[in-house]
C-alpha positions as CSV (number, residue, x, y, z in Angstrom):
1,M,-64.7,46.0,5.9
2,N,-63.3,48.2,3.2
3,D,-65.2,49.6,0.2
4,D,-63.9,46.7,-2.0
5,G,-65.2,44.1,0.4
6,A,-61.8,43.2,1.9
7,H,-61.5,42.8,5.7
8,D,-59.0,44.5,7.9
9,F,-56.6,42.2,9.7
10,L,-53.8,42.2,12.3
11,A,-50.3,43.1,11.2
12,T,-47.0,43.5,13.0
13,C,-44.1,45.9,12.4
14,D,-41.2,43.9,10.8
15,D,-38.7,46.0,12.9
16,C,-40.1,45.8,16.5
17,G,-43.1,43.5,16.4
18,S,-45.7,46.1,17.5
19,A,-49.2,45.0,16.4
20,Y,-51.6,47.1,14.4
21,A,-55.0,46.8,12.7
22,A,-54.2,47.0,9.0
23,T,-55.6,46.8,5.6
24,L,-54.1,46.2,2.1
25,T,-53.5,49.1,-0.3
26,D,-54.5,48.8,-4.0
27,D,-50.8,47.8,-4.6
28,G,-51.0,45.0,-2.1
29,D,-48.9,46.7,0.6
30,V,-49.9,46.3,4.2
31,L,-51.0,49.6,5.6
32,P,-51.4,50.0,9.4
33,L,-54.6,51.8,10.3
34,G,-54.1,54.9,12.4
35,A,-50.3,54.8,11.7
36,R,-50.1,55.8,8.1
37,N,-46.6,57.2,8.5
38,G,-45.4,53.9,9.9
39,C,-44.7,52.4,13.3
40,Q,-43.7,54.4,16.4
41,C,-40.3,52.8,16.2
42,G,-39.8,54.3,12.7
43,G,-40.4,51.1,10.8
44,T,-42.4,51.2,7.6
45,S,-42.6,47.5,6.7
46,F,-45.4,45.3,8.1
47,S,-46.4,41.7,7.8
48,R,-49.9,40.2,8.0
49,V,-50.4,37.9,11.1
50,S,-52.1,34.6,10.1
51,E,-54.6,32.7,12.2
52,D,-52.0,30.0,12.6
53,D,-49.6,32.5,14.2
54,L,-52.3,33.4,16.8
55,T,-53.1,29.8,17.5
56,D,-49.4,28.9,18.0
57,A,-48.9,31.8,20.4
58,S,-51.8,30.8,22.5
59,D,-50.6,27.2,22.8
60,A,-47.2,28.4,24.3
């Protein structure tokens, strides 16, 4: 949990799909934890993974 009470969440790189634990910045941007300079592929854009995405993947 962050100082503001927000929970960390799962996010994926928009370029390669690698998954990271992430948090939101004060500006609302997704920031991967432990990869503050971006993904190992060079990507710097990340999307939050919803619970529905996880449920759909496990049904496949």
